[in-house]
C-alpha positions in Angstrom: 88.6 99.6 111.8 87.9 102.1 109.0 87.5 101.5 105.3 90.3 99.5 103.8 91.3 98.1 107.2 93.1 101.2 108.4 93.5 101.8 112.1 90.9 104.5 113.2 92.4 107.9 114.0 91.8 109.3 117.5 89.0 111.8 117.9 90.1 115.4 117.4 89.3 116.3 121.0 91.0 113.2 122.6 94.5 112.8 123.8 96.5 110.4 121.5 97.9 107.4 123.3 101.4 106.1 122.7 103.3 103.0 123.7 107.1 102.5 123.4 108.9 99.3 122.7 112.7 99.4 122.9 115.3 97.2 124.6 117.3 100.2 125.6 116.0 101.9 128.8 117.6 105.3 127.9 115.7 105.4 124.6 112.4 104.5 126.3 112.9 107.2 129.0 113.8 109.8 126.4 110.8 109.0 124.2 108.5 108.9 127.1 109.6 112.4 128.3 109.3 113.9 124.8 105.9 112.3 124.2 104.5 113.6 127.5 105.9 117.0 126.9 104.1 117.0 123.5 100.8 116.2 125.2 100.6 112.5 124.5 99.5 109.9 127.0 102.2 107.2 127.3 100.3 104.1 128.3 103.1 101.5 128.2 106.9 101.2 127.7 108.4 97.8 127.4 111.6 96.0 126.3 109.8 93.5 124.0 106.5 92.9 122.2 105.1 90.2 124.5 105.3 92.6 127.5 103.7 95.3 125.4 100.8 93.0 124.5 100.3 92.2 128.2 100.3 95.9 129.1 97.8 96.8 126.3 95.5 93.9 127.4 95.0 95.8 130.7 93.7 98.9 129.0 90.0 99.5 128.5 90.4 99.7 124.7 93.1 97.0 124.6 95.2 99.1 122.3 96.8 102.5 121.9 96.9 104.9 118.9 100.6 104.5 118.1 103.3 102.0 119.1 106.8 103.3 118.6 108.6 100.0 117.9 112.3 99.5 117.8 113.2 97.8 114.5 115.7 95.3 116.0 115.0 94.0 119.5 117.5 92.1 121.5 115.2 89.1 122.1 115.8 87.8 118.5 112.2 88.3 117.5 111.4 88.9 113.8 110.4 92.3 112.4 107.4 90.9 110.7 106.1 89.0 113.8 106.5 92.1 116.0 104.7 94.4 113.6 101.9 92.0 113.0 101.4 91.3 116.7 101.1 95.0 117.4 98.7 95.6 114.5 96.5 92.7 115.7 95.7 94.8 118.8 94.4 97.6 116.6 97.3 99.9 117.3 99.3 101.6 114.5 103.0 101.0 114.3 105.8 103.6 113.8 109.2 101.9 113.5 112.1 103.6 115.2 115.1 102.5 113.2 118.8 102.7 112.5 118.4 104.2 109.1 120.9 101.9 107.2 118.9 98.7 107.7 116.9 99.1 104.5 116.0 95.4 104.2 114.5 95.3 107.7 112.7 98.6 107.1 111.2 97.2 104.0 110.1 94.1 105.9 108.5 96.3 108.5 106.6 98.3 105.9 105.5 95.1 104.1 104.1 93.8 107.4 102.0 96.9 107.8 104.0 99.5 109.7 102.7 103.1 109.0 106.2 104.5 108.7 109.8 104.6 109.9 111.7 107.3 111.6 115.5 107.0 112.1 116.9 107.0 115.6 119.3 109.7 114.5 116.4 112.1 113.8 115.8 115.1 116.1 113.3 114.4 118.8 111.0 117.0 117.2 111.0 114.9 114.0 110.1 111.8 116.0 107.2 113.6 117.7 106.1 114.9 114.3 106.1 111.4 113.0 104.0 110.1 115.9 101.5 112.9 115.2 101.3 111.9 111.6 100.6 108.2 112.4 98.2 109.1 115.3 96.1 111.1 112.7 95.8 107.9 110.7 98.3 109.0 108.0 101.2 107.2 106.5 104.6 108.7 107.2 105.8 109.1 103.6 109.4 110.2 104.1 112.9 109.6 102.6 113.4 106.3 104.6 109.9 105.0 103.5 110.6 105.9 99.8 114.2 104.5 99.9 112.9 101.1 101.3 110.5 100.9 98.4 113.1 102.0 95.8 115.5 99.3 97.0 113.0 96.6 96.1 112.3 96.4 92.4 111.7 92.6 92.2 108.0 92.8 91.3 105.7 92.8 88.4 103.5 95.9 87.7 99.7 95.4 87.8 98.3 96.1 84.3 95.7 98.8 85.2 93.3 100.3 82.8 93.1 104.1 82.4 90.1 104.4 84.7 91.6 102.0 87.2 94.7 104.1 87.2 92.7 107.3 87.8 90.8 105.7 90.7 93.9 104.4 92.3 95.7 107.8 91.9 92.9 109.7 93.6 92.1 107.1 96.3 95.7 106.4 97.3 96.2 110.2 97.4 93.8 110.3 100.3 90.3 111.0 98.9 87.4 109.0 100.3 85.9 106.7 97.7 82.7 108.9 97.4 84.8 111.9 96.5 86.8 109.8 94.0 83.6 108.8 92.3 82.3 112.4 92.3 85.6 113.7 90.8 85.5 111.2 88.0 81.8 111.5 87.4 81.0 107.9 88.1 78.7 106.2 90.6 80.1 105.3 94.0 79.3 101.6 93.3 81.2 101.9 90.1 84.2 103.3 91.9 84.0 100.4 94.4 84.0 98.0 91.5 87.1 99.6 90.0 88.8 99.4 93.5 87.9 95.7 93.8 89.4 95.1 90.3 92.6 97.0 91.2 93.0 94.9 94.3 92.4 91.7 92.4 95.0 92.7 89.8 97.6 93.3 92.5 96.8 89.8 94.0 97.4 88.3 90.5 100.9 89.7 90.4 101.7 88.6 93.9 101.5 92.1 95.5 98.2 92.1 97.5 96.9 95.4 98.7 94.1 94.8 101.2 94.3 98.2 102.9 94.5 101.8 101.8 98.1 101.9 103.1 99.0 99.0 100.9 97.4 100.7 97.9 99.4 103.8 98.6 102.6 101.7 98.5 101.6 100.1 95.3 100.8 103.4 93.7 104.3 104.7 94.7 106.0 101.5 93.6 104.4 101.7 90.1 105.0 105.4 89.6 101.3 106.3 89.9 102.1 108.6 92.8 105.5 110.2 93.6 107.6 108.7 96.4 107.5 112.0 98.3 105.1 114.9 98.3 106.3 118.3 97.4 107.7 119.3 100.8 108.9 115.8 101.9 106.0 115.3 104.2 103.5 112.6 104.5 100.7 111.1 102.4 97.2 110.3 103.6 96.0 106.8 104.2 
């Protein structure tokens, strides 16, 4: 695991590994073909999460880089349980969703999914989303921002000016050492600010243990925009 609990990105010279969980065989076959055409190694394709976990357990690493997970599986399993079970293997989660299920999308993001891509998206967009998550980035798109925007039942953490600056730079994607250098403070001081930021979010009932969580909090509280300039993604 990397700083902040993020799933490590695959090495630049390695082939990213992908698994697919969907209870519709046609969807699995289509995603598998597209992923292989894009140069990814599809290591598992299952109809539910228990079968996925069994398949991943047979791999040397016990995980893959990205699991493309259907938001709503026919076995009645919960979104939160599915996402957390996959994350526990060390794999990142990209939710493949019917776009109008905002509450379920929000639940998936809260559980730790790196992003959501609608099933109505062109396959090229799905492959692009997989590439984003495989790099260790958060897929910050319209669906992601809409899920956050739909949930305004939270209290803002009262951050000081310097804490605001640290969160803005760190959640934007800078490593903590560069955040410290940019602000002219010691790395240890920047770490103290980050610890205080996390503590303040815990106090208001919005814990942010990972860098992905801090990005979400920064968007929710208006410290960062919900989308970048070209509607792309934001770094973890």
